[in-house]
C-alpha positions in Angstrom: -16.6 -3.5 9.8 -14.0 -6.3 9.6 -12.5 -7.2 6.2 -9.6 -9.6 6.0 -9.1 -8.9 9.7 -7.5 -12.2 10.6 -3.8 -11.5 10.2 -2.9 -15.2 10.8 -4.4 -16.0 7.4 -3.3 -15.4 3.8 -5.4 -12.6 2.1 -5.5 -11.9 -1.6 -7.5 -9.5 -3.7 -7.2 -9.4 -7.5 -8.8 -6.8 -9.9 -11.6 -9.2 -10.7 -12.5 -9.2 -7.0 -12.7 -5.4 -6.7 -15.9 -4.1 -5.1 -16.0 -0.3 -5.3 -17.9 1.5 -2.5 -18.5 5.2 -2.3 -17.3 7.1 0.8 -20.2 8.3 2.9 -20.1 11.8 1.4 -19.6 10.4 -2.1 -16.3 12.2 -2.7 -14.3 9.0 -3.6 -14.7 5.3 -4.3 -12.9 2.6 -2.3 -11.9 -1.0 -2.6 -11.5 -2.2 1.0 -8.6 -4.7 1.1 -8.4 -5.0 4.9 -10.3 -3.0 7.5 -11.0 -3.0 11.2 -13.5 -0.3 12.2 -15.9 2.1 10.6 -15.0 5.5 9.0 -12.2 5.8 11.5 -10.4 2.4 10.9 -7.2 0.6 10.6 -7.5 0.1 6.9 -5.8 -0.8 3.6 -7.6 0.4 0.5 -7.5 1.4 -3.1 -9.1 4.9 -3.4 -10.3 6.3 -6.7 -10.7 10.1 -7.2 -12.9 11.2 -10.1 -11.7 14.3 -12.0 -12.2 17.6 -10.1 -13.0 15.8 -6.9 -12.1 17.0 -3.4 -12.2 15.4 0.0 -12.8 17.6 3.1 -9.9 18.4 5.4 -9.3 15.7 7.9 -6.8 14.4 10.4 -5.0 11.1 10.5 -4.5 9.4 14.0 -1.7 6.9 13.7 -0.8 8.2 10.2 -1.5 7.6 6.6 0.6 6.0 3.8 -0.1 6.7 0.1 1.3 5.3 -3.1 -0.1 7.1 -6.2 -0.8 4.5 -8.9 -2.3 6.6 -11.6 -3.3 10.2 -12.3 -2.3 13.0 -10.0 -3.1 13.3 -6.3 -3.1 16.7 -4.7 -2.8 17.9 -1.1 -4.0 21.2 0.2 -4.6 22.6 -3.3 -1.0 23.1 -4.4 1.1 20.0 -3.6 0.8 17.8 -6.7 1.9 14.1 -6.8 1.7 12.2 -10.1 1.8 8.4 -10.4 4.8 6.9 -8.7 5.0 9.2 -5.7 5.0 7.8 -2.2 3.7 9.9 0.7 3.9 9.2 4.4 1.9 11.5 6.7 2.6 10.8 10.4 0.3 10.6 13.4 -1.9 13.6 13.9 -1.2 15.2 10.5 -4.0 16.6 8.5 -4.6 17.6 4.9 -7.2 18.4 2.2 -6.8 15.8 -0.6 -8.1 16.3 -4.1 -7.5 15.5 -7.8 -8.0 17.8 -10.8 -7.5 15.0 -13.4 -8.5 12.0 -11.3 -6.3 9.6 -9.4 -6.0 6.1 -8.1 -4.1 5.7 -4.9 -3.1 2.8 -2.5 -3.7 3.9 1.1 -2.9 2.5 4.5 -4.5 4.2 7.5 -3.8 3.9 11.3 -0.8 1.6 10.8 2.0 3.7 12.2 3.1 4.3 15.8 3.2 7.6 17.6 7.0 7.4 17.3 6.8 7.5 13.4 7.1 11.2 13.1 8.6 11.6 9.7 6.8 13.1 6.8 8.1 11.3 3.7 7.8 12.3 0.0 9.6 10.0 -2.5 9.3 9.9 -6.3 9.9 6.3 -7.3 10.4 7.3 -10.9 13.6 9.2 -10.1 16.7 6.9 -10.9 18.7 8.3 -7.9 16.1 6.8 -5.5 17.0 3.2 -6.6 19.7 0.9 -5.3 21.0 -2.5 -6.3 21.0 -4.7 -3.1 22.1 -8.3 -3.4 21.3 -8.2 -7.1 17.9 -6.8 -6.5 16.7 -3.5 -7.8 15.1 -1.6 -4.8 13.6 1.8 -4.2 13.6 2.2 -0.3 10.6 4.0 1.0 10.7 3.6 4.8 12.7 1.6 7.3 12.2 1.2 11.0 12.3 -1.5 13.7 8.7 -2.2 13.0 8.6 -2.3 9.2 10.6 -2.1 5.9 8.7 -0.6 2.9 10.1 -0.4 -0.6 9.3 -0.8 -4.3 11.1 -3.6 -6.2 11.6 -4.1 -9.9 11.8 -7.7 -11.1 13.2 -8.6 -14.5 11.4 -11.3 -16.5 11.0 -14.6 -14.6 13.0 -13.3 -11.6 12.0 -14.8 -8.2 10.7 -12.5 -5.4 13.3 -13.4 -2.8 12.1 -11.5 0.3 11.6 -13.4 3.5 10.2 -12.0 6.7 9.2 -13.9 9.9 6.8 -11.1 10.7 4.7 -11.1 7.5 4.8 -9.7 4.0 2.4 -7.5 2.1 2.6 -6.9 -1.7 0.8 -4.8 -4.3 1.5 -5.6 -7.9 2.0 -2.2 -9.5 3.0 -3.3 -13.0 3.4 -6.7 -14.8 2.3 -10.0 -13.2 3.4 -12.3 -10.4 3.1 -16.1 -10.8 2.9 -18.7 -8.0 1.7 -22.3 -7.9 -0.1 -22.0 -11.2 -1.9 -18.8 -10.2 -1.4 -15.4 -11.9 -1.5 -12.1 -10.0 -1.9 -9.2 -12.5 -1.3 -5.5 -11.8 -3.6 -4.3 -9.1 -3.4 -7.6 -7.1 -2.9 -7.3 -3.3 -1.4 -10.1 -1.3 -0.8 -10.4 2.4 1.2 -13.3 3.8 1.0 -13.9 7.6 3.7 -14.4 10.1 6.0 -17.5 9.3 4.3 -18.1 5.9 6.5 -19.1 2.9 6.0 -18.1 -0.7 7.3 -18.9 -4.2 6.5 -15.9 -6.4 8.2 -15.0 -9.6 7.7 -12.4 -12.3 6.0 -13.1 -15.7 7.8 -12.8 -19.0 7.4 -9.0 -18.9 8.8 -8.6 -15.4 7.0 -6.9 -12.5 7.1 -3.9 -10.2 6.0 -4.5 -6.6 5.2 -2.4 -3.5 6.5 -4.4 -0.6 6.0 -4.1 3.2 7.6 -6.6 5.6 7.9 -7.0 9.3 4.7 -5.2 10.2 2.2 -7.9 10.8 3.4 -8.7 14.3 2.1 -5.3 15.4 -1.1 -5.9 13.4 -1.7 -9.2 15.2 -1.1 -7.5 18.5 -3.6 -4.8 17.5 -6.3 -7.5 16.9 -5.6 -9.1 20.2 -6.4 -5.9 22.0 -9.8 -5.5 20.2 -12.8 -6.5 22.4 
């Protein structure tokens, strides 16, 4: 299955575009934002857990990245992560995910290298996790030679000033982004390819964004290796 698999093109999915699809076992529902492969896939998705749902234990080749958007996501029965938590499970890790109250999470699968060995847990609601960098309010999540991942808070009408020669990926967590007469409300996912420019700014209520930069060069190489 190939969905938004051409990383040389702009890809955008807004909430009105969502198509929820049940997992093969029916444990969760997913919106597939980009995907290369079947059930074992390089994939970016929104995943919705109904209350009292559980997904069987499984392993993650080339890792898993999670941002909890609403509800509470649970690992292995006793590790609870409410909305705002960022999780990074490295290559070969395994877990049993579930949710007692229900949860919506943003998930990226098989997008790490075998050298990404850190297990990361960050609460983006904790003030001490935020920094002011060049007049921008940033919560760093992960930084390596292949990618920079963070959450950014934009005040009303503030421009999104990030530039990356190797691609940018955004998820609007809260508020709205505006660009070229188009509106991108909370839940919108945007992927800008290598060497693409942008002119986003926040709406009158501001915005909170998940941002990943620098990573699409490796994604394009991944595609070039596919038969």
